[in-house]
Structures are given as C-alpha cells and as structure tokens.
N, C-alpha and C positions, 0 to 999 in steps of 0.2 A: 594386482588389485591398488588402484591410486586410493589415497587417503584425501579426501578435500576438507574435511573438517576434523579435528582431531582434539579432546580436551577443552572443548567448550563450554563455560559455563555461565551462563549469563542472568538476572533475576529484573525484568523490568515492569516498571512500575505503570500501574494505573492513571492515566491521563500521560502522561510521560513523552516527550518529543525525543525516541533515542533514534540517535544517527549510525548506521553502518558502512566507516569508510574503507576503501580498498579498492586496487585498480582492477581490471576485468582479468576476471577468470580467478578470484582468489577467493573466491568460494561467497561472495555476498547473497548472490540469487540462490544459491544450495541454499542458507541458510535460513532465509525465507521461506524457502519450501517447504523445509522441514519444520517451521513454526507454524505454516497452513495445513501440515498434514500431506500436502502433493507429493513430496519425496519422505519418503518414509529411514530412519535413522537406523545404521548397522547395531549399535549398542547404545546407551542411555534413555534418558525420557525429557520428553517437553509437556509440560503442563500449560496451558491457557485457563484462567482462572480458576478453578477448582477441580479440570478436568484433566487427565493424563491421556493425552491424545494417541501416547504410543498404544495405549489399552484397543484401539479403536479399531474396526474392520472398513473397509472399504465404503460400505455406506451409511455407518456412523462417522465417518469424517467428512463424508459429501454434506451430510443433515448437520454435522458441526458448522461448517464453515457457511453455511447459508442460514446460519440462525448467528454467528457473533464473528465472523471475519470476514471485511471488505479487501479488497486488491485492487492495486491502482498499478497499471503495466507501464512498460518504459513507450510499448507502440499499442498504446488506444486499448484493443480487443474490441471493441465494440463490432453489434453484430449489423454487418453492413445492409442486411435482405428489411432491417427493422428501424424504425422512425427514431429520433431523440429521444423524444417520451418514452416509446417500445424499448431501448434498449434498458433506461432507466428504472422504469417499472418492470422490468422481466424480475429480478430479485424477488420484490414484493410479490410478484405473480405466484414464483415459486414457494414460498411461505404461506401460501394459502391466502393474502389479504386481496379483498375485494376489488374489481376494476374501477370501483368508484375511489377507493380508498387509495389505494394505490397510484390513480392519476391525480389524486389532490398532492398526496406527497411529492410523486416525482413534479409535478411542477411548481411547487414551492421550492424545490431545491432546484430546479432550474431557473428560477430566479433570481436563488441566493448568487448562483453562476455568472447569471445576466444573458443567459441562453433560453428564456421562455419564448421567447419571440420564432426558437429553430425548432420546438417541437416535434412538429412534422416534417422535418430537415430529414434527410439518410444523413448517413456519416460522408460519405464520399464528398458529399458538397461544404463542407465543415473545413476550415482550418486546422494545423497540428493543433493549436492552443485550444482552440473551439472542441474538437476532437478530448483533447487530454479534461476540458472541463467534465463533458460532458461522463467521459470515464471516472471521475471522481464524485461526481453525481449520482452514479451509478453503485458505486463503492459506499458510499455513505445511506443509501435509501433503504434500506433495512434495518439501520440502527445499529452497527458494528460494536464490541467490545472494543475490537481489535481491526488497526488498517495497515495493513503492507504497502510499503509503496516499493517497488524495484524502478530505478532509475527513472522516476516519473517526469524529470526535466531533459533527459538525456538526449528525444528526439524534436526536442524546441532550441530555437534561436535564444541569447541570452537574454532580452526583455522577457521576452514571451513566457520562457523559463521561469524568471523571477514572479512574474503574475501569475501562475500556476501555482508556482509553490507557496505564494503569501495566500492563497484563496485555500488551498489544503490546509496551510496551518490555521487562518481563521477558523474552516468550517469543523475541523478534529478539537482545535481548542475550546470552541464554544460549546460545543458536545460534551465535552468532558473523554474524549476516546484518546485510547494510546494511540500512537502512530511509530512505526517503526522504518525507516526510512533506506536503503540499501543506494549509496552511492560513490563515485570516484569526485566528486567537485568540492573542495575542501573551503568554497564557499558558503556554502551550508550551517559549515559548523558552527559559530556565531548565534546560529536561532536553535540550537540546538538543547534540551535540557541535557542528555549525555551522550559522550561518541564514543566507539571504539572502532580499531583499525582492525582486521583482518588480515595476516600476513603468515603465508606459508600454515593455511590452515588453520590457525591459532587467531583467540584474540590478543593481541599484542599491548595495545595501551587504554587505558582510557582517558580521556583528557576534553577541556573544555577550552585550552586556550588554541587559538584560531592558526596562529602562527606554530606554533610546536607542531599541530598534527597536518599544517603543511610541509613540514620540515621533513614528515616522515614519511608520506605519500609521494612527493613527485620524486 
C-alpha cells in the first residue's frame, strides 16, 4: 500500500485563503478530497467547524457537503444537459430552496460573475473561462462555509486564469468564506493568507514569501 499523505496536521482559520502548493501527484487533490469527505482517511481526524466528519457515514457526508462545502474543479464539471441557470440552482434545489428563491439567488450570482445574459445557455456553448465562472457561482450558490478549489485555473490560459482567480477571491472574501486552493502555480502565492507545500506526502513548509516558495517547488 502506498501512502499518499502522512503526518498532516493543519488548522485553517475561518475566512482564510489557504494555498496548497505542490507538483502534480504530490497529494494536493487527495487532501482536498479528505477535507470534503469524498475520500476517507485511514487514520486521524478531520473537523470542519465543529463537525468531525471522520465520524459521519456516506449519507451524512453527502448532506454535510450539501450544506457546508462548495467545490470548484479544474475541469468545471458542469452538467451538460442543464442550462447555466439550472447548474447554479441545482445545489439550492437539493437543499429544498424554492424554485423562485433559487432562481433569484442564482441570477444574482451570475450577475456577479458577468454571465446573467447566458443564463439559458448550455455549457458547451461557453468558453472555458465562462464555464469556470459558472462553476464558481454554483460552488457559492448555497452559501457554504468552506470553498475548496482544485487547480481552478489549470485548464485556462494565463489571462483568463487571472480573471477567474480574481473573481473567486473577490466573491469568497466578500462573503467571508474560507477558501482552500490546491495549485502548482507559484504566481498565486502573493495573494494567499498562508501557503503550505506538499512534498513526499508531508506538509514541508509554511511561507508567505513568493521567491522562497517558488524556489522550493520548481
């Protein structure tokens, strides 16, 4: 059996923008999946706010994510058979929010990301940057306490990636949400409140200095 992560011990503060740096295959995505309860740890405990999610069963984990966690993926993961508006309202629908209220909240978020005019469009008619903006709106629609972003700019060109990153930071900071982002891009370091590097399954360094971290991951 291969150990992906070992001896990881971190405490992420509410409202913090926390960045996990590391090369591909270093365990960044695994750690995000553990925090969200998508993957289960072989040992140790994971607490989100006052809930120890390692004690929850599959159904409880699903409900917990639905209430408290928003996820932004590298490859968008929009549902192709749903319109932009329907993709964003889906998390609200799953929580029992009325269709009228769900549409109101979703349209307000789409306006924030500059896509209210594409509400009735299907994802395959959008650019990559537009799809990621929809994915951000969807992740924030149910007002989660914690937003997990797994290489959210990794499938975008540099200019579009910067725009999407700025939008994600703006929306999460305005709402006072905690944002944990996995990336191999050192350019994000100056924007973070705190940075950790994953190497050989361990959190090797905590840093704020861009040049120091860049030297460590290149």
